[in-house]
N, C-alpha and C positions, 0 to 999 in steps of 0.2 A: 635241639639246639643244647648247645654245651654251654654257651653264655647265658647268663641270667640277667634280667633288667628289673631292678627294684625301683618303683616310682612312689614307694609310700609316703615320702615327704613332698611330694607332688599334689598330695590329697588333704581335704579338709579334716580327715581323722587325725593327721599329725601336726599340721601348721596352721590349723584354724581357718579364719576368715580368708586367708590368703591362698587356700588350696582349692581343689576342684572337688566337688561330690560325685560319688557314683551315678548319680543322676545326670549330671551334666555330661559324663562320658557316655551313658547310655542313649542320651538324646542325640548324639554324634553317630551313631552306629549307621544309620542309613547312609549319611554323608561319607563315612569312612568306607562303607561298602561299595559306593560308586566309585570312590578315587581308587580303590583297589581294581575293581572292573575295568576303569578306564586304562590305568596304566598296564595291567596283564593284557588288555586287547590290543594294545600296541607294541608289546615287547618284540624286540628284535627288528622293529622297523623304525626309520627315520633316525632321530638322534637316541633310540633306545636300543641300539645294538649292542650296548654293554651288558644287557641282560643275559646274553647268550654266552658271554665270556667264561662262566664256570663250565661250560660244555665244549670244550674245544678239542677238535680231533687228535687223536692219538699220534698220528703221523706228524702233525704240526709241533707237538711237544717233543717227540723224538729228535726231529730235525733241530729244534732249538737247543736239545740238550747235547747233541753232536757237535755243534758250532760253538757251544758254550766251553765244551771241553777243551777246544783249541785255545780259546782266549783264557782259560784258566792258567795257561803256561805263562802268561804275562805276570810281571811283578806288581805293575799298577794299572787298574782298569777305571778309566776316566769316562763318566757320563756327562754329556753336554745336553743340556735341556733347562726349560724354565717352566714354572706353573705345575700343571699335570704331568709334564715331562719329566719331573724332578723329584716333586714331594712325595710320590709313592714309593719310588725307589729309595729315599731317604727314610720312610717310614719303615720299609721292609729290613733296610740294613740295621736300624737302630733296635728293632724289635727282636729280630731273629739271628742276628750274629753275636759273636762274642762281644761283650761291652767295649772292649779294648782291641778289638780285631785289627785293627790297623798298626798296632804297637806290638803285637805278637811278633817275636823274631821269625824272619823268613823260612828258616828250616823249620819251624814249628808250625807254620801256618799252610794249610793246604789250598788255599785261594789267594788271588791278588789282593791288594790294598784295594779298597773302593773310593774314589772322589766324585762327588756329584758337584759340577760347577754350575749354579742356578744364579750367577749374576755377572755383571760386566764391568765391576769396578776395576780400574785398570791396573791400580798397584797390587790389588789382592789377585787378580787374574795373570797379571804379568810376571809375577815372582813365582808362580806355581811350578813352571819348568825347572826351577831351580833345584827342586826336590825329586826329579824324575830323570831316568835313563831312557832315552828315546828307543833304544834297541828292545827294551822289555815295557814299554808303555803301549797299552791299547786303549781305542776312543770308540765309544758308542755315541753318534749324535743322533738326537731325538727331536723330529719336528714333522707333524702331520702334513703341514702346507709346504714345508721345505724352505719356506720364506721368513721364518721368524727372525726378527732383526738381531735378538740377543744370541739365540742359539747359533745362527748361520755365521755371524761375526765371529764367534768362538771357534766355530769348526773352521773358517777360512785361516784363522790364526794357528790353530794346531796342525791342521793339514800342512800348511807351509814349514812349520816346525819339524814335523816328520819327514817331510820331502828333503828338507836341508840336509838332515842328518841321516836319513836312511836311502836316500836315493829311490830307485824304481820299486825297491820292496815296501813303500811306506803304505801301498793299498792294502796289505795284508793285516796291517795293525788297526784298521777301520772297519765297522760296522754300523749301517744306519738303519734306522727305524723311521718309517714314512708312510706315505699315502701309497697305495698299490700300483698307480699308473702314472700319477701326474705330479708336478713340482720339480723345482730345480735339484733338490736332494735325490729324487728318484732318477732323474736324469743323470746325475754326476756318479750315481751308485752303477748305473748301467755302462756309463762311460768309461770309468776308471777302474771298475771291477771290484767294487767293495761289496762284501757279504750284506745281506739287505733282510730285514724282516718288515711286515706289513702290519700298519694299524689298521684294524678292520673298519669298514663303513659304519657309520653310526655310533662311534666310539669317540666321544670328545675327550679332551685332555685331562679333565678333572675326575672322569669316570675310566681312565685307561690303564690303572695300576695292574689289573689283572689280564692285561693284553700284553703282547712283547714289550710295549713300554716299560712295565715293571718287571715281567717274568723273565726276560733275557737276561738282565742284570742279576736277577735272583738266582738264575741257573748258573751264571758264572761263579756267584758267590757259594755255589753248594746249596741253596736252600730248596726244600722239596716243594717244588711248584705244583706238583699233583695234589699234595696235601692242602696247599693254600685254595686250589680250585674246589677240592672236596667239600672244604669249610665255606666256600661262597655257595656251593650248591645247597648244602644243607640250609643255610640262611634264606635262599631264594626259595626253597620248598616252604618253609616257615612263614615266609612274606607273602604268600598266596592266601593266607587266611583273610576272610573278610570281617572278622570280628575283633576289633582292637585288643581284647582282653586276652586274646591268645597269638597276638601278632605284634613282636617287639618293634619291629621298623614302623609299622602303622601307629602303635601307641606312642611312640617317640615323637612322630610327625604331629599327631594329633595333639599332644601335651605342648609341643612348641608352638603349634597354631593357635590354640587357645591362650597360651601364655603371652604371645605377641599382641593379641587382640585386647589382653588385659594390662598392656602397657609394659610388658617384660620383652624389650626389644634386643636384649644382649643374652647370648648363649656362651657360658664358660664352659670349656671341656678341661677338665682338672685330673688327668691320670695320676693315680698312687703307683706307678710302676715307670721307673725312669726309662726303660726299653720302649714305653708308648707315648713319651712326649712328643715325637715327630708324628705319631697318628693325629695328635691335637693339631699339628701344622698342617697336615694334609686336609684333615676335617674343615679347617678354616677356608680353604679355597673351595671344597666342595659346597659348603653352605653358603658361603658368601656370593659366590658367582652364580650359583643355581637360584637362589631365592632373593636376592637383592634386586627387584625389579621395580621400573616406574609405572609401568602400564599392566594391565590384565590382559587376558586373552580377546577381550571386546574392545581395546583402546581406550579403556577407562584409567585415568590416573589414580594409582593406588598407593605407590611408594611402600613397599612392603619387604620384610626381609629383618631377620634378627643379625645383629653384628657377632660373630663369633669371635671369641676371646680365648686365648691359649694361656693355660695355667699349668704348674707341676707341683704335685704334692710329694714330699712335704714343704719342699723348698717355697712356694708361694703363700703358705700360710703366714710366713713372716714378711710378706710384701703385698699381698692382695686381699686377702681374706678380711683385714679391717674394714675395707670398703664393702665387701659383699655382705657383712652382718649388719653394718650400720649405715651404709650409704644409701643411694635411692633404691626404691623398690622397683628395680627395672632389669633384674637379671634372674636366670636360671643357672644352676650350677650342676653339671653334668660330671659326676665322678666316673673312674673306671679303676676297679681294682682287681687283684688276682687272689686265688687261694693258696697257690704253690708259687713260690717266686724262683724256683730253681735252686735255692741253696738256702739251708737254715744257718744263721749267723748269730752266734750266741754274744751277749754282751757279759763282759768279764764280772765275776761275782766276788771279787776281792773286796773286803770292808776298808772303806776310807775313813769311818767316823764320822762322814757327812751325810746325814738323813736325805738331803736333798739329791744325793748320788746314789747312795746305797740301795735305794728301793729298785734301781733300775737292773741290778745285778740278778743273775740267774733268768732274766727275761732274753728274749731274742730280738733283733732287728726286725725280723718278720712280724713278731708281736707289736713291736713299737709302731711300724709304718701302718698297720691293719687299725691300731688304737686311734693314731692321728687321723686317718680317714673317717672311721666311724665318729670319732668325736667332733671333727669339723662338721660333718653332715648333721649330727645332733644339734650343735651350736646353731647352725644356720635354720634349721627346722624350728627350735625354740624362739627364734627371732623372727618367725614367720617368713623365711625365705625359702623357696620351693628349690628342691634339688633331688636328683635322681642318680642313680648307679648302674653301670654295666659291670659285672663280675664274670671274670673269666677262671676257668679252672686253673689254667696255666698259660703262658704265652709260647703259641706252638704255631707252626704253619696252618694248622686246621682252624684253631680258634682265631687267629688273626684274620684269615680268608672269611671266616663267619662274620667278625665284627665289621671288617670294611664293607662288605656287601650289605650288611644290615643297615649301614650309615648310609649307602648309597640307595637303597630302597626307601628309607625314611626320607631322604632328600626329594625322591620322585613322588612320593605320596604327599609331601608337603606342598610340592608345586600344585598338585590337585586340588588340595584344600584352600590355598590361596587364589587359584583360578588363575595361574600365570604358566608362562612357558619356562620351564625348569632348565632347559636345555640351551638357550641362547646367551650371548652375553654382549649384548649392544655396548655397554659402558666400556669393557675392555677394549673392544673393536675401535671405538673413536679414539682411545690413546694410540693404538697402532697406528691407525691412519695418520693421526699427526706426527709420530714419530716417522713414518716413511716420507712424509712431506717435508719436514725438516732436514732429513737426510738427502733429499734429492732424488728420491725412487721416480722412475718415470710412471706417469699416470697420474701423479699427486700433485702436478703444478698447481691447479685451482686452489687446492686445500692450503698449500704453502702461502699463496698470495693472500688468502684470508687471514692466515696466521700473523704474516708480516704486517697486514693492516692493523689488526688487534694490537700487535705489539707497539705499534707507533701510538697508540692511545694511552699507553701506561704513564703514569703521572709520578715524577720523580719525588714528589713530597709525600709520596706513600712508601717510599723506601727510606729506611734508616742506615745510613753507611757510617760505621765507626771510622773516624780519622784520627 
């Protein structure tokens, strides 16, 4: 593994009574071993199909690269998706493209501008086409079911816009990523002649970033998807160890599990790397949807799961850390740092005569952000606040693939420790069903009647209307 996991500040040797002892970790070794055994035994089956994504056939990747080269001729590449169909691509873009990629002049930029539309706010969405030329716009619509209300409504809108402006050639500007055989999107792809990719069986949205969901947009943007998968494979190999002391994913899962049992029901991910801020966003869905469950595998009510919170260093030292150091003892702070930021930037050393400024001269911004991260971790530890750190040598496709797969494995092992199904999402499905009912989708009439009945019972005195 190229990435390093430092959890000193989770242990009693660093934070005293609020930390864990080596004995506590050792006492969980048998439980951890069983968790690894259970996950590895089911790898590639059911909803654990994502575990095989690092090992995709070369011919599939070659086809992806070939189709991607066609779409690289577009000026704007638009991804339509929500949740796992969007967050992974956003994270890849932020981490691996030039930070100002979309602002680079077209003649100097080798790949299209990338836009991920992951909301249906009508003003935000409706004004988007103001900045596009339909003749040079390409669209990748992503929905495994082919019926996701938000994504498919976006698709119907953009499909109409392309047809009105391009006529019969509109289909050449669309590629779909969906179920291999069923669903409305697959049927439309076959009927209208769209290029298409398959989301493999057993790959849920939040585990799909290393499938064509994330890899095809990455290929269009010139990201080395082979290296992404190689990094994930390295993480997969390391995650097979049954001893938590030599398995980052397992140790992360164990520390989170023990912390939750100690009342720490909030997990704050705080990268000190601007490019990794959206990895924290991606992680929020992974952790929340997988581990926030009402019942365990035996049907008993448990209501488990930590609330994942996104923060960014150094920005949120000035907006959140006060709460983390002096507020409730209910959080674990998870930092992400890098050794090489890709650019060494000096702070000017001219003397101003102000001691409060002149000490900065001669240092680098690299030293500053590293010192900020280490200082924040130290301040938290001195206040008895648990924190841990993942450190990457640099942000590359390989190390990012390692990191993402490590987090996915940590999530799977956490599910075993909690004894829950980490791969369903009944709470999300309930909201989807209610949306279908409210919009009149056939087959949901009974649910609509229930909603209308509940709405009638609303009390006006519980509504404050400013007049």
